[in-house]
Phi, psi and omega in degrees: 000126180269136181240134171258329192242359175220161165245148186217122175217157179236130176212133178054039178078005179251127171269126175247119180249126174242125173296127192233058170234062188297335179288343177245026184050037180049038177292149187279106170249182189293324180288326176293315181297324179294316181286328177291322177296319180297319178294324178294322176295314178303315179297325183285329188264332184278114179291346177281347175269112184244001174197153182224137173244139175237127181215188182238150170278141181078216190269349183248147165283298177190123184279356180110205179298150178274092186296333173302312178292328176298311182296324183287341176290339176059232178291347177268011178300317177305314181293322173298321179289329175293322176296313183300317185285335175304307188286318181296317183289325174297319177299313182295322177298319178293315183295323183292331189248356180284164178292319185295131168300143180243125182248124171273128172252097192270103189265359178188209183300135170243099181239151178057237179299333175293320173290323179299315176298320175298320183287330182283341180293159181290322178221148178227132177242127182245144171288154182301329183278353183299147174224153185228130178207138178292315168071340191299314184291341176298331179258013180072025181240169179252165185288154173219194174068022176086002189292331180280355171268305184281324187298311178295335175290331183276316192245345187096160187292318183295317178288327175301315178299318182299315185291327184283321189270332183255344180066028178307137178261131181256137166285172181297320180292317174301318179296326174293317177298322181281350178090015177278325176237160183268336190198144174238132185230165173298145184310321186286342182261352189303311188290319178297321180294316179296316179298318186292319176297323180291321179297319175301314176298320185297343176256013182260187183280085191300319181294322175293326172303312184296319180294321179294324175296313180297322178294319178293318187294325183271352187298323182296340187259354186250160175280165178306309182297322179296313181299321177294326174297318177294325173297316177301316182292322180295312184294324177297314180297321179293330178297343178276347189271167181292323183293325177290322174299315182296313181294325179288315178300316180300318178299312181297324183271359179062042179234165177285135179288155174237098185272141176265350172092001183229000000 
């Protein structure tokens, strides 16, 4: 697969995706969104990929939508925005529901759609220099990229309103305090920290991770009884697999499990 706007490589079961428009702050244009969607499908389909990291090239994670391309679209901007969200939302949906855990390694500013992408990841690690802002309403736009789903679940409704309506800028430490990221590390350590965590996931029970991810995503829309039935079906299905048998045997024998991921 040839890429112009991302880089994509796989090592030790980990797919590393880097948004690669550094001269434009990795802003989301149509080409970048198309490539991100195709990368998400590959991560979902390739059984050799058992964890994913997403980061940005250069100084930015992602500044959000490419406002230059929006302006150039003129009267066709609404159509362009519909195209962009088709690809962005498809990518987020794949990342949220695939078996492989997805780690955002936030190396700089995460604004607008970049912050949405960070919130949608399963886990997020931020560099000390990272900053977070929703930014949408500054451009007269409303949020996309799943942020109105994930952000209130991370920070609560009141704080989500504040971030969306005021475009308050959070430091990495504030984002940690608010629950937007899981960990803050020195800038120089970010990529190694994210890769080490991804490698750990890549040797884990991939199917179990996937079932847990899907249960969490759909929990907001289900009743208690329905959600518990979905839990029962998921855990029973996993109980038929090799990883559950291996995990239980390893626990009983007090040894480290060796999961195959299926």
